[in-house]
N, C-alpha and C positions, 0 to 999 in steps of 0.2 A: 563452209564450202568444202565439198568433197567430190572428186571426179576421178576416183580410182577404179579401174576396171580390170578384171582378170585377163591376163595375156597382154595388157598394155604396159609398156615400160613407164615408170613415173619420172618425169623430168625433174632434176634436182639441182640445186646450187649448194655447195659446201662452203661455209664460212668457217675458217679454221686458224688456230694459233699454232699450227704445226711447227715443231722445232724447239719447244720448251719441254713439255711432257710427251714422251714417245707414244702415248696412247693415241694421239692424233694420226700418227703414221700407220698404226694398226687399223684405225678407223677408215682412213683413205684406202688402204688395201682392201678392206672388206667391201667398201662401197664399189670399188672397181671390179670386184669379183661377184657382185650381186646382180644377176640378170634381170631383176625386177626394176632396177634403177638405171636412168640414163643421166650421167653428169653432164650438165650444160655449161657450168662455170665453177671454177674454184676461186674464192677470194681469201686473202690472208688478213688476219686481224691482230692488232696491238703489237707493241714492241717493234722489233726490226722487221717490218712487213716485207721488205725486199729480200732479206735472208730467207724468210719463210717461203716467199714466192719461188726462189731458186730451188729450195729443198722440194717443194711440191711439184715444180716443173720437172725436176729430174725423176721423181717418182712416177709421174704421168708418162714420161718418155720410156722408162723401164717397162712400164705396163703396155706400151704400144698405143698410148692414148694422147698423143700430142694434138689430136683434134680438139681437146678441151681447152678453152681459153682460161688464162690465169689473170686474175685482177689483183693488183697491189692495193691493200687496204690502208686505212689511216694509221700512220706511225705515231704512237702516243708516248712511249717511254722506252728507255733502254733496258734490255733484259739479256741474260746470258744466252749463248748460242751453242748448246751442247752437241748438236748434230751437225755443226758447221763443216767438220772434216769430210762428211759424206757428200756435200755439195761443193767441196773445194775444187776450184777450176771450172765449175759449171756456171757460166754466165747466162743471164736471161736471153741474151742475144743468140745463144746456141739452141734455145728452145724452138722446136720445129712449129709450134703453134702460135696462137695470138697471145700477146701480153698487154693488158690494159693498165696503164699508169693510174687511171681513176677506177679503182676496184668498186667503189660505191656506185658510180655511174653505170658501170657494167652490170651490177646487180639489178639496178632499177630497170635498165634496158632489157635484160634478159627476162625478167618477170613480166614487164609490160607488153613485150612483143611475142610472148609465147602463145600459141593457139590453145594449149592446155594449161590448166593451173599448175604452177610450179610448187614443189616442196623445198623449202629453205631449211637445210640442216645446219644449225649453229652449234659448234662444239668448242667455242672459245668465248671470251668476253664479247659483249654486244655493241661496241661503238659503231661498227660498220652498219649493222642492221638498224640501229637507231638513226643513224645519219641518212640511210636509205629511206626510212619512213618519213623523216623530216623533209627530204627532197621531193618524195612523191608518195603521199599518204595512200594513194590508191593501190599501192602494191599489196596491202593487207586484204584487199578484196579479190586479188588474183593469185593468192599465195597461201599455202599451208606452212606453218612453222613447227619444226621439231627441234627441240634443244636439249643439251646436257646442261642443266642448271638446277641449283638449289639443294636443300636438304629439308625434308618436311617433318619428319618424326625422329624422336631419339632412337638409337639403336644402330645407326650406321657404324660398321666396324667395331661393334661392341661398346661404343660410347653411350652415355646416358643423357647427352644433351644434343640438341641440334646445333649445326655449325653454320657460319656464313661461308657458303661454298665459293671457291675462287672465281668462277666465271660470272658470278653475281656480284660479289663484294669488290672485285677490281674496279668496276664502274657501275655502281648501283643505280644511278640516275638513268643511264642508257638502258639498263635492264628494266626499269620501271616503265620506260616508254614502250619497250618491246612487249611487256606483259599486258599493257593497257591496249595495244592495237587490236582491232576487231577482226583478227584472222583466226582460223581454226588452229588450235595450239595444243601441242603435246610435249611433255617434258619427261626425261628420265633424271630424277634427282639422285643424290648419293645413296638414297634408300635402296635403290636397285643397282645402279651402275657401279657403285662403290664396292660391289661384291664380286666383280668379274676378274678372275685371274687364272691363267692356265698353269697347271702343274703336271709333273710326271710325264706320262706318255703323250698326253695332249700337247704339252709344250714341246716335247721332243719331236713330235710329228711336224711342227712348224719349223723348229730349229734345224732339222735335218732335211727339209724339203729341198728339192731341186728347182722348184718354181721360182722364176726370177723375182716376182713381186715378194714372195715369202722370204727369199734371200735378202732382198733390200730391207725388209722390216727388221730382220734379225741383225743385219749389219748396223742399222741405226740404233737398235736396242743395245748393242755392245759398245757403241760410242756414247750412248746416253748414260750408262752406268758401268762402273768397274767392279761392282759387288759380285762375289762368287755365284750368287743365286741366278745370275743372268744366263747360266747354262742349264738351269734346272726348272726355272719358273719365270713367268712374265711378271711385269709390274701390273698394277691395277689398270684394266682396259676400259676405263670410264666411257670413252666416246664411242666405242663399238656399239653400245646399246642405242644410242640416238640413230645411228645408221640403220640398225635393225627396225626401229620404230617407223622409219620412213616407208617400209613395205610390209610390216606385220606386227601383230601384238599378241599372238597366240601363247607365247611362252611367259607372259607377264600378267600380273594382276593390275588392272587399270581402274582408276577411280576419277570421276569428275569432281574436282575440288575447288573451292574458292580460295585463290592464292594471291597474296599481296607481297610485293617486294618493299622491304623497309629501307629507310635512308641508310641504315647501318649494314645493308646487304644480306639480311635474312629473308627467306621465303617462308611466310607464315600462312597457315590455314586460318582464314578469318571470314566470318559470316559477312555477306554483302560485297565481298571482293569478286573480281572477275573469275569465272569458272574455267578451269583449265583441265585438260585430260592429263592425268599423271600416272606413270608407272611406279606403283608403290611397293610391289613385292614380286617375287618370282613364283611362277607356277612350276617351272622346270629349268633351273639354271644349268644343270649338266647338259641338257639338250641344246641350250644356246651355245655353250662351250663347244660341243660337237659340231654345230653348224659353223661356227667361226673357223674351227680347225679345218673342216672339210672344204670350205670355200677358199681359204688361203693356200691350200696345198694341192688344189686341183685346177 
């Protein structure tokens, strides 16, 4: 299913575990700064999903986007809250927009009621998405899936082995359900997204920007880590690549590969498996970094 047209905004849902790794915060900022995309719903997944919702809602309010509903996803386990201080004192009752207690239900309703096919961008573990599929399997016929999941080939960050990537291995059975669903599916595995980090002048441009959303990103980054590098370079910005793939592929090498999720949480290329569109290498990583900086600072 594909219904993307030049000049038409792509309606998207973002399912995010914002508030653990700060790359989700960068990804949300990029999405809000991308004119090709129209965020229809943000849902929070895994861990303390109410904490995540507060963090996301405050980001949306900073961006002037309190028109975006926030859905609280399934809370599954306790995790640390490194960006808690940024949302301290910000209660969901203060959010000017709509808050859905049933984030999975809001996801299903948003997809099923949309006059255009929706792109679901999943940048965390996938229990919310699997639950939405179980509740209403027809969402796969009305939705395109773009995810940050997996590791397909050796070589990520210089290693000689593939790894069981966090968003998959955290809940592999939910990821199996997502990978088996009959939707148009694109992923950025660690092979590509694991190489995105801003250094030098590129990072300084975001760090020193007066843009309110860029300032919010940097404030969260400083809370997330106390390492000295936080003033000279970003952490790895995995999830920003999934946002980019929601509207373009030009800067990446794309392959249609048969991919299976194992019970141990590995994503393996295996004959006979469901074929998925995979970003397996970069054509121009510096150009992507430039796009990211330009969008976050203007």
